[in-house]
C-alpha positions in Angstrom: 44.7 153.9 27.4 47.9 154.9 25.7 50.5 153.4 28.2 53.5 155.1 26.5 51.8 158.5 26.8 51.1 157.8 30.5 54.7 156.8 31.1 55.9 160.0 29.5 53.5 162.0 31.7 54.8 160.4 34.9 58.4 160.7 33.8 58.0 164.4 33.1 56.4 164.8 36.6 59.3 162.9 38.2 61.9 165.0 36.5 60.2 168.4 37.1 58.9 167.9 40.7 61.4 166.9 43.4 58.6 166.2 45.9 56.8 163.9 43.4 60.0 162.1 42.6 60.5 161.3 46.3 56.9 160.1 46.5 57.4 158.0 43.4 60.4 156.3 45.0 58.5 155.6 48.3 55.0 154.9 47.0 55.1 154.4 43.2 51.5 153.0 42.9 50.0 156.0 44.8 52.2 158.4 42.9 51.2 157.0 39.4 47.5 157.0 40.3 47.8 160.6 41.6 49.1 161.7 38.2 46.7 159.7 36.2 43.7 160.5 38.4 42.4 157.0 38.3 42.7 153.7 40.2 44.1 151.1 37.8 44.5 147.4 38.0 47.8 146.4 39.5 49.2 144.9 36.3 48.7 148.2 34.4 50.1 150.3 37.3 53.1 148.1 37.6 53.7 148.3 33.9 53.7 152.0 34.0 56.0 152.0 37.1 58.4 149.7 35.3 58.3 151.9 32.2 58.9 155.1 34.2 61.8 153.6 36.1 63.4 152.4 32.9 63.0 155.7 31.1 64.3 157.7 34.1 67.3 155.4 34.4 68.0 155.5 30.6 67.8 159.3 30.6 70.1 159.6 33.6 72.6 157.3 32.0 72.4 159.2 28.7 73.1 162.5 30.6 76.1 161.0 32.3 77.4 159.5 29.1 76.9 162.8 27.2 79.0 164.5 29.9 81.7 161.9 29.6 81.7 162.2 25.8 82.1 166.0 26.1 85.1 165.6 28.5 86.7 163.0 26.2 86.1 165.3 23.2 87.8 168.1 25.1 91.0 165.9 25.4 91.2 165.9 21.6 90.7 169.6 20.8 87.1 170.0 22.0 84.0 170.3 19.9 84.4 172.3 16.7 
C-alpha cells in the first residue's frame, strides 16, 4: 500500500467535503477506512491519520502565511 498516496486521497477528501472533514475530526479511524474501503490495522490507520492531520495543518499554515506575505508585499508597493 502506498501510504503517501492514501494520505493525499484522504487530505483531498477532507478539503473538498465539509461533511467528511467533520467526520474526520470526530471519528478519524472510521473516516479513513471509509475512503480507503478497507479495514486496516490500527498502526497503519493511525499513521495515515497523523499524516493527514500534518498535511492539512501545513497547508492551512501555508495559506495563512501566503496571505500575510501578500499583505506585507502590499506595504512595499505590491506585487509587480
